[in-house]
C-alpha positions as CSV (number, residue, x, y, z in Angstrom):
1,X,-32.2,48.0,84.0
2,X,-31.1,50.5,81.4
3,X,-27.9,49.5,79.6
4,X,-27.2,52.7,77.6
5,X,-30.0,55.2,77.9
6,X,-28.3,58.4,79.3
7,X,-24.8,57.2,79.0
8,X,-22.1,59.7,78.1
9,X,-19.3,57.3,77.2
10,X,-18.2,53.7,77.3
11,X,-18.8,52.2,80.8
12,X,-15.6,51.3,82.7
13,X,-12.9,52.7,85.0
14,X,-12.7,56.1,83.2
15,X,-16.4,56.8,83.2
16,X,-16.5,55.9,86.9
17,X,-13.5,58.0,87.7
18,X,-15.0,61.0,85.8
19,X,-18.4,60.5,87.3
20,X,-20.0,60.1,83.9
21,X,-22.8,57.6,83.2
22,X,-21.4,54.8,81.1
23,X,-23.0,52.7,78.3
24,X,-22.6,49.0,78.5
25,X,-21.2,47.5,75.3
26,X,-23.6,44.6,75.8
27,X,-26.5,47.0,74.9
28,X,-25.3,47.1,71.3
29,X,-24.7,43.3,71.1
30,X,-28.1,42.5,72.7
31,X,-30.0,44.6,70.2
32,X,-27.9,43.4,67.2
33,X,-28.5,39.8,68.2
34,X,-32.3,40.4,68.5
35,X,-32.4,42.1,65.1
36,X,-30.4,39.4,63.4
37,X,-32.7,36.8,64.8
38,X,-35.7,38.7,63.5
39,X,-34.1,39.0,60.1
40,X,-33.3,35.3,60.1
41,X,-36.8,34.4,61.2
42,X,-38.5,36.5,58.6
43,X,-36.1,36.1,55.7
44,X,-35.6,39.8,55.7
45,X,-32.5,41.9,55.1
46,X,-30.8,43.8,57.9
47,X,-28.1,46.5,58.0
48,X,-26.5,47.4,61.3
49,X,-25.2,50.9,61.2
50,X,-22.4,52.3,63.3
51,X,-21.2,49.0,64.8
52,X,-18.8,49.7,67.7
53,X,-18.0,46.4,69.4
54,X,-16.2,43.2,68.6
55,X,-19.1,41.2,70.0
56,X,-21.5,42.7,67.4
57,X,-19.0,42.0,64.6
58,X,-18.9,38.3,65.8
59,X,-22.7,38.3,65.8
60,X,-22.7,39.5,62.2
61,X,-20.1,37.0,61.1
62,X,-22.0,34.1,62.6
63,X,-25.2,35.2,61.1
64,X,-23.6,35.5,57.6
65,X,-22.2,32.0,58.0
66,X,-25.8,30.8,58.6
67,X,-27.0,32.6,55.5
68,X,-28.7,35.5,57.1
69,X,-28.8,38.6,54.8
70,X,-27.1,41.0,57.2
71,X,-24.5,43.7,56.6
72,X,-22.9,46.2,58.9
73,X,-20.8,49.4,58.9
74,X,-18.7,51.3,61.3
75,X,-16.9,54.7,61.2
76,X,-13.3,55.7,61.6
77,X,-13.8,57.3,65.1
78,X,-15.0,54.0,66.5
79,X,-11.6,52.5,65.5
80,X,-9.4,55.5,66.3
81,X,-10.9,56.6,69.6
82,X,-11.8,55.0,72.9
83,X,-12.6,56.2,76.4
84,X,-9.0,57.0,77.0
85,X,-9.3,59.9,74.5
86,X,-11.6,61.7,77.0
87,X,-9.6,60.7,80.1
88,X,-9.1,64.3,81.3
89,X,-12.5,65.7,80.1
90,X,-11.2,66.3,76.6
91,X,-14.6,66.9,75.1
92,X,-13.2,67.3,71.5
93,X,-13.2,63.5,71.4
94,X,-16.9,63.2,72.1
95,X,-18.9,61.8,69.2
96,X,-22.6,61.8,69.0
97,X,-23.7,58.3,68.3
98,X,-27.0,57.5,66.7
99,X,-27.7,53.8,66.4
100,X,-30.1,52.3,63.9
101,X,-31.2,50.0,66.7
102,X,-32.4,50.6,70.2
103,X,-33.1,54.3,69.8
């Protein structure tokens, strides 16, 4: 099963209605959790770039509470835009996402 591969937008009602392949938010959280566990296991440092989901933020918070050396960032468009912004094929709201994990 591929959770994000060729996705064009967040998965959900709007991606289904528009006939566009969606990306499951779980794909980010799964990779973030894996990378946090590896950093914890090895004592390494980890920075998660371009975090987009609340679940990933929770993963980072819990890891920091355990003493894992993890940081994260996001970008304004992840806060200001969601799938509703492209509801009528408004392509100016499309943002090319390149994640530090899973790609």
